[in-house]
C-alpha positions as CSV (number, residue, x, y, z in Angstrom):
1,X,117.1,148.3,106.7
2,X,117.0,145.4,104.3
3,X,113.8,144.3,102.6
4,X,113.5,141.0,100.7
5,X,110.7,139.1,99.0
6,X,110.5,135.3,98.9
7,X,109.9,133.8,95.4
8,X,106.4,132.8,94.3
9,X,105.4,129.2,93.6
10,X,104.0,128.5,90.2
11,X,101.1,126.2,89.4
12,X,98.4,127.0,92.0
13,X,95.7,124.3,92.3
14,X,92.1,125.0,91.2
15,X,90.3,126.8,94.0
16,X,86.9,126.6,95.7
17,X,85.7,129.8,97.4
18,X,88.6,132.2,98.0
19,X,90.9,129.2,97.4
20,X,94.3,128.5,98.8
21,X,97.6,128.2,97.0
22,X,100.2,125.5,97.8
23,X,102.4,126.4,100.7
24,X,105.7,127.8,99.4
25,X,109.0,127.6,101.3
26,X,111.1,130.7,101.4
27,X,113.9,129.1,99.4
28,X,116.4,131.7,98.5
29,X,115.6,135.3,99.5
30,X,115.7,137.9,96.8
31,X,117.6,141.0,97.8
32,X,115.7,144.3,97.4
33,X,118.7,145.9,95.8
34,X,121.0,144.4,93.1
35,X,123.9,142.5,94.6
36,X,127.5,142.3,93.4
37,X,127.5,138.6,94.0
38,X,125.1,136.0,92.7
39,X,124.9,134.6,96.2
40,X,121.7,135.5,98.0
41,X,122.2,137.1,101.5
42,X,120.7,135.5,104.5
43,X,118.1,137.7,106.4
44,X,119.3,139.3,109.5
45,X,117.3,140.2,112.7
46,X,115.4,143.4,112.0
47,X,115.2,142.8,108.2
48,X,111.8,143.2,106.7
49,X,110.5,140.3,104.5
50,X,107.6,140.7,102.1
51,X,105.7,137.4,102.2
52,X,102.4,135.8,101.2
53,X,100.2,134.6,104.0
54,X,100.2,131.1,102.6
55,X,104.0,130.9,103.1
56,X,103.7,131.2,106.9
57,X,103.7,128.3,109.4
58,X,102.0,128.9,112.8
59,X,103.8,128.5,116.1
60,X,100.6,127.9,118.2
61,X,97.8,125.4,118.0
62,X,94.9,127.6,118.9
63,X,93.6,131.2,118.6
64,X,90.8,133.1,120.3
65,X,88.3,132.9,117.5
66,X,86.0,135.5,119.0
67,X,88.8,138.0,118.5
68,X,89.0,137.1,114.8
69,X,85.2,137.1,114.5
70,X,85.3,140.7,115.8
71,X,87.7,141.7,113.1
72,X,85.8,139.9,110.4
73,X,82.5,141.4,111.6
74,X,83.9,144.9,111.6
75,X,85.6,144.4,108.2
76,X,82.3,143.4,106.7
77,X,80.4,146.3,108.3
78,X,79.7,149.7,106.8
79,X,79.9,151.4,110.2
80,X,83.4,152.8,109.8
81,X,82.5,154.4,106.4
82,X,79.3,155.7,107.8
83,X,81.3,157.5,110.5
84,X,83.5,159.1,107.8
85,X,86.4,156.8,108.4
86,X,88.2,154.1,106.3
87,X,87.2,150.5,107.0
88,X,89.4,149.2,109.8
89,X,90.9,146.5,107.7
90,X,93.0,149.0,105.8
91,X,94.3,150.7,109.0
92,X,95.1,147.2,110.3
93,X,97.0,146.2,107.2
94,X,99.0,149.5,107.1
95,X,99.9,149.2,110.7
96,X,100.9,145.6,110.3
97,X,103.0,146.5,107.3
98,X,104.9,149.1,109.3
99,X,103.2,152.1,107.6
100,X,101.0,153.6,110.3
101,X,97.4,154.0,109.3
102,X,95.6,154.1,105.9
103,X,95.8,157.5,104.1
104,X,93.8,157.0,100.9
105,X,91.3,154.2,100.2
106,X,89.6,154.6,96.8
107,X,86.3,152.8,96.0
108,X,87.2,149.3,95.0
109,X,90.4,149.0,97.1
110,X,91.2,145.5,98.2
111,X,93.5,144.0,100.9
112,X,94.9,141.6,98.3
113,X,96.0,144.5,96.2
114,X,98.1,146.9,98.3
115,X,98.6,149.1,95.2
116,X,94.9,149.9,95.4
117,X,95.2,152.0,98.6
118,X,98.0,154.0,100.3
119,X,99.3,154.2,103.8
120,X,100.4,157.2,105.8
121,X,104.1,156.2,106.0
122,X,105.7,155.5,102.6
123,X,107.8,152.3,102.2
124,X,111.3,152.9,103.3
125,X,110.4,155.7,105.7
126,X,109.3,153.5,108.6
127,X,109.9,154.8,112.1
128,X,110.9,152.9,115.2
129,X,107.3,153.2,116.4
130,X,105.8,151.9,113.2
131,X,108.3,149.0,113.0
132,X,107.5,148.0,116.6
133,X,103.9,147.4,115.5
134,X,104.9,144.9,112.8
135,X,104.5,141.1,113.3
136,X,107.5,138.8,113.5
137,X,108.9,135.8,111.8
138,X,111.7,133.3,112.2
139,X,113.3,131.7,109.2
140,X,113.5,128.0,109.9
141,X,115.1,124.9,108.4
142,X,115.1,125.0,104.6
143,X,113.9,128.6,104.6
144,X,110.4,127.8,106.0
145,X,108.8,130.8,107.7
146,X,107.5,130.5,111.2
147,X,105.2,133.2,112.4
148,X,105.9,134.2,116.0
149,X,103.4,137.1,116.4
150,X,100.3,138.1,114.5
151,X,98.3,134.8,114.2
152,X,95.1,136.6,114.8
153,X,95.7,139.7,112.6
154,X,97.0,137.7,109.7
155,X,94.3,135.1,109.9
156,X,91.8,137.9,109.8
157,X,93.4,139.1,106.5
158,X,93.4,135.5,105.2
159,X,89.6,135.2,105.9
160,X,88.6,138.7,104.8
161,X,86.5,138.6,101.5
162,X,89.0,140.9,99.8
163,X,92.1,139.3,101.3
164,X,93.0,135.6,101.1
165,X,96.0,133.4,101.3
166,X,97.8,135.2,98.5
167,X,97.6,138.5,100.4
168,X,101.1,140.0,101.0
169,X,102.5,141.6,104.2
170,X,105.9,142.6,105.5
171,X,107.2,140.9,108.6
172,X,110.2,141.7,110.9
173,X,112.8,138.9,111.1
174,X,113.6,137.8,114.6
175,X,116.2,135.2,113.7
176,X,117.6,133.1,110.8
177,X,117.8,129.4,111.8
178,X,117.6,128.1,108.2
179,X,120.8,126.1,108.6
180,X,119.6,124.2,111.7
181,X,118.1,120.8,111.7
182,X,114.5,120.4,113.0
183,X,115.5,119.3,116.5
184,X,118.0,122.1,117.0
185,X,115.6,124.6,115.5
186,X,112.8,123.7,117.9
187,X,115.2,123.8,120.8
188,X,116.0,127.4,119.9
189,X,112.3,128.3,119.5
190,X,111.5,126.9,122.9
191,X,114.5,128.7,124.5
192,X,113.3,132.0,123.1
193,X,109.7,131.4,124.0
194,X,108.8,131.7,120.3
195,X,106.5,128.7,120.2
196,X,103.4,128.1,122.3
197,X,102.9,124.3,122.8
198,X,99.7,124.1,124.8
199,X,96.2,123.5,123.4
200,X,92.9,125.2,124.2
201,X,92.6,123.2,127.4
202,X,96.1,124.2,128.6
203,X,97.4,120.7,127.9
204,X,100.8,120.2,126.2
205,X,101.1,119.5,122.4
206,X,104.1,118.6,120.3
207,X,105.5,120.6,117.4
208,X,104.2,118.0,115.0
209,X,100.6,118.9,116.1
210,X,101.0,122.5,115.1
211,X,98.9,123.7,112.1
212,X,100.9,123.9,108.9
213,X,99.3,127.0,107.6
214,X,97.1,129.9,108.7
215,X,93.3,130.0,108.3
216,X,90.5,129.8,110.9
217,X,89.7,126.1,110.2
218,X,93.3,125.1,111.0
219,X,93.2,126.4,114.6
220,X,91.4,125.2,117.7
221,X,89.4,127.8,119.6
222,X,90.6,128.9,123.0
223,X,87.8,130.9,124.6
224,X,90.1,132.1,127.4
225,X,92.4,133.7,124.8
226,X,89.4,135.6,123.4
227,X,88.4,136.6,127.0
228,X,91.9,138.1,127.6
229,X,91.7,140.1,124.4
230,X,88.4,141.7,125.5
231,X,89.9,142.6,128.9
232,X,92.6,144.7,127.3
233,X,92.9,148.1,128.9
234,X,90.2,147.0,131.4
235,X,92.1,144.5,133.5
236,X,95.6,144.8,131.9
237,X,97.5,146.7,129.2
238,X,100.3,145.2,127.1
239,X,103.6,146.6,128.3
240,X,106.3,147.8,125.9
241,X,108.4,144.8,126.6
242,X,105.4,142.4,126.5
243,X,106.2,138.7,127.1
244,X,105.8,136.4,124.2
245,X,102.3,134.9,124.0
246,X,101.2,137.3,126.8
247,X,97.5,136.7,126.3
248,X,97.9,132.9,126.6
249,X,99.8,133.4,129.9
250,X,96.9,135.4,131.3
251,X,94.4,133.0,129.8
252,X,96.0,130.0,131.5
253,X,95.8,131.8,134.8
254,X,92.2,132.7,134.3
255,X,91.3,129.2,133.3
256,X,92.1,128.0,136.8
257,X,90.1,130.8,138.5
258,X,87.1,131.5,136.2
259,X,84.6,128.9,134.9
260,X,83.4,130.1,131.5
261,X,80.8,127.3,131.6
262,X,78.9,129.5,134.1
263,X,78.3,132.1,131.4
264,X,76.3,132.1,128.2
265,X,78.9,133.3,125.7
266,X,76.1,133.6,123.0
267,X,74.4,136.3,125.2
268,X,76.0,139.8,125.1
269,X,75.1,140.6,128.7
270,X,76.5,137.3,130.0
271,X,79.7,137.5,128.0
272,X,80.2,141.1,129.1
273,X,79.9,139.9,132.7
274,X,82.5,137.3,132.1
275,X,84.8,140.0,130.8
276,X,84.1,142.1,133.9
277,X,84.7,139.1,136.2
278,X,88.0,138.2,134.5
279,X,89.3,141.8,134.4
280,X,88.4,142.3,138.1
281,X,90.4,139.1,138.9
282,X,93.4,140.5,137.0
283,X,93.3,143.8,138.8
284,X,92.9,142.1,142.2
285,X,96.0,140.0,141.7
286,X,99.0,141.1,143.7
287,X,101.5,142.9,141.4
288,X,104.2,140.4,142.5
289,X,102.1,137.3,142.0
290,X,103.7,135.0,139.4
291,X,101.1,134.4,136.7
292,X,103.0,132.1,134.4
293,X,106.5,131.4,133.1
294,X,108.1,133.4,136.0
295,X,106.2,136.6,134.9
296,X,104.4,138.6,137.6
297,X,101.1,140.3,137.2
298,X,102.9,143.6,137.0
299,X,105.2,142.4,134.3
300,X,102.2,141.2,132.3
301,X,100.6,144.6,132.4
302,X,98.1,144.3,135.3
303,X,96.2,147.6,135.7
304,X,96.2,149.2,139.2
305,X,92.5,150.1,138.8
306,X,89.7,148.3,137.0
307,X,88.8,149.9,133.7
308,X,91.7,152.3,134.3
309,X,89.8,154.0,137.1
310,X,86.8,154.9,135.0
311,X,83.1,154.1,135.6
312,X,81.6,151.0,133.9
313,X,79.8,153.1,131.3
314,X,83.0,154.9,130.4
315,X,86.5,153.9,129.3
316,X,87.2,150.7,127.4
317,X,84.5,148.7,129.3
318,X,81.9,151.3,128.2
319,X,83.1,151.0,124.6
320,X,83.0,147.2,124.8
321,X,79.4,147.3,126.1
322,X,78.0,149.1,123.0
323,X,75.4,147.1,121.0
324,X,75.5,146.5,117.3
325,X,72.9,149.2,116.8
326,X,75.1,151.9,118.2
327,X,77.0,154.3,116.0
328,X,80.2,152.7,117.2
329,X,79.4,149.1,118.3
330,X,81.7,147.4,120.8
331,X,84.0,144.6,119.9
332,X,81.8,142.0,121.5
333,X,78.8,143.1,119.4
334,X,80.7,142.6,116.2
335,X,82.1,139.2,117.4
336,X,78.8,137.7,118.4
337,X,77.0,138.9,115.3
338,X,79.7,137.3,113.1
339,X,79.7,134.1,115.2
340,X,75.9,133.8,114.9
341,X,76.4,133.2,111.2
342,X,78.9,130.3,111.7
343,X,77.9,126.7,111.5
344,X,79.6,124.3,114.0
345,X,80.7,121.0,112.5
346,X,79.3,117.7,113.9
347,X,80.8,116.6,117.2
348,X,83.7,114.1,116.7
349,X,83.4,110.5,117.8
350,X,86.8,109.7,116.3
351,X,89.7,112.2,115.8
352,X,92.7,111.5,113.7
353,X,95.8,113.7,113.8
354,X,99.3,113.6,112.3
355,X,100.4,111.6,109.2
356,X,98.6,108.3,108.3
357,X,98.6,106.2,105.1
358,X,96.3,103.6,103.7
359,X,92.6,103.5,103.0
360,X,90.3,105.3,105.4
361,X,86.7,104.0,105.6
362,X,84.2,106.0,107.7
363,X,81.2,103.7,108.2
364,X,79.6,105.2,111.3
365,X,79.8,108.2,113.6
366,X,81.8,111.3,112.9
367,X,85.4,111.0,112.0
368,X,87.4,114.2,112.3
369,X,90.7,114.8,110.5
370,X,92.3,117.5,112.6
371,X,95.2,118.9,110.5
372,X,95.7,115.3,109.4
373,X,98.0,114.3,106.5
374,X,96.1,111.4,105.0
375,X,97.6,109.5,102.1
376,X,95.2,107.0,100.6
377,X,91.5,106.9,99.5
378,X,88.8,108.1,101.9
379,X,85.3,106.6,101.7
380,X,82.4,107.9,103.7
381,X,79.5,105.4,104.0
382,X,75.8,106.2,104.2
383,X,74.8,107.8,107.5
384,X,78.4,108.5,108.5
385,X,80.1,111.9,108.7
386,X,83.5,113.2,107.8
387,X,84.9,116.5,109.2
388,X,88.2,117.6,107.6
389,X,89.7,120.8,109.2
390,X,93.0,121.9,107.8
391,X,93.7,118.4,106.5
392,X,96.0,117.5,103.6
393,X,94.5,114.6,101.6
394,X,96.3,112.7,98.9
395,X,93.9,110.4,97.1
396,X,90.2,110.3,96.2
397,X,87.5,111.2,98.6
398,X,84.1,109.6,98.0
399,X,80.8,110.0,100.0
400,X,77.4,108.7,99.0
401,X,74.3,109.4,101.2
402,X,76.6,110.5,104.0
403,X,75.1,112.4,106.9
404,X,77.6,115.2,106.6
405,X,80.8,116.0,104.8
406,X,82.4,119.1,106.3
407,X,85.6,120.2,104.4
408,X,87.2,123.5,105.6
409,X,90.8,124.7,105.1
410,X,91.6,121.4,103.5
411,X,93.9,120.6,100.5
412,X,92.8,117.6,98.4
413,X,95.1,116.2,95.8
414,X,92.7,113.8,94.1
415,X,89.1,113.6,92.9
416,X,86.2,114.6,95.2
417,X,82.9,112.8,94.6
418,X,80.0,113.6,97.0
419,X,76.4,112.5,96.2
420,X,73.2,112.9,98.2
421,X,75.0,114.0,101.3
422,X,75.0,117.0,103.7
423,X,77.9,119.1,102.4
424,X,79.7,122.2,103.7
425,X,82.8,123.6,102.0
426,X,82.5,127.3,102.6
427,X,81.0,130.0,104.8
428,X,82.0,131.9,107.9
429,X,84.5,130.0,110.0
430,X,85.1,127.6,107.1
431,X,88.4,128.5,105.5
432,X,88.5,128.0,101.7
433,X,89.7,124.6,100.4
434,X,92.1,123.8,97.6
435,X,90.9,121.0,95.3
436,X,93.5,119.8,92.9
437,X,91.5,117.1,91.1
438,X,88.1,116.7,89.5
439,X,85.1,117.6,91.7
440,X,81.7,116.0,91.3
441,X,78.9,117.3,93.7
442,X,75.5,115.9,93.0
443,X,72.1,116.3,94.8
444,X,73.7,117.4,98.1
445,X,72.1,119.6,100.8
446,X,73.9,122.3,102.8
447,X,75.5,120.6,105.7
């Protein structure tokens, strides 16, 4: 086994909230052991890389936000400790790091400080089983790191109050394509099914439309992806040789057969019924039916019996049904409780994506910058709204008497001046921003 750690990037920008550091390329890998040669070895498939979360580039445009809301709701709850266990976030981190479950978690332990707690499997003593639970990465052109599994888990660590973008984790290398050009790299990624190029509606997207970093605010929400997560071990179970993006494959199939608009996903009982309806459809599918990408229902883990043959009040469906007041609440209860604390941004009337340059003047309606790379000044006039989600802004941003300025997961290299406006820059489902210039916020209300 080879373990390597990418170098850190100096000079982090001033942070707001938890903050985000500038994205760092892998550059040259540092060998875990001294090398006879000054040359740095390239990572090989199976090697383990220690990385910071802010070094990773996503390979999908959306996530099931309710899955992440469940994790964040549980991470912030005392229920695990009240039951005599460690908080789930430490078990999740240890498992993702290839070290089984948490073994010792003293008071004051933090995800961002792995030295503050210990895992059951010491470093260097990983088993085949513990390595199989690790998330995966491909080294791309110029040493950039492309995450190919674990977007939900690692985004949960990113958003956790004691985690953040500087949190470290080990990932298992799938391939090293650092010497390829961009076109050849993406050809390889498509050929191996290591990139998911469909949006939350099932429509195709380009590689240029993928988020450049992790963080809730950089992803779109695919409710069918969340739905499939909640049907796990009720309608399907992930096989050992699970297909890449398995949950998205099931989600696309369900999107054509189940109208989530017929359910109230803010109501626990209605959401639970949606899960039941979806899982019953999965079980009712013929084992040989092709679900997506040539994969059959059997190959995607379809269960032979709904809820694995157990009554509704038992098994995984019974666990999922438990309210927040229960000793062991269900995943849905945690997810909906956390989601109730989020604030949706204003609905977009204009959406800008990709790279653009020149002045941007928002004089009416709601202009949304969706992972946009904007070079040039941005001015928001009185009564207008700006929503920047995962944007990269180079230049000043000014808003006076704006209806709403909603900045989440955004990097601003320039001054920010907001006066007498509705303003939101933090909170649940609002990833922390990085402001590299002076910030003046005067007489604003919470937007």
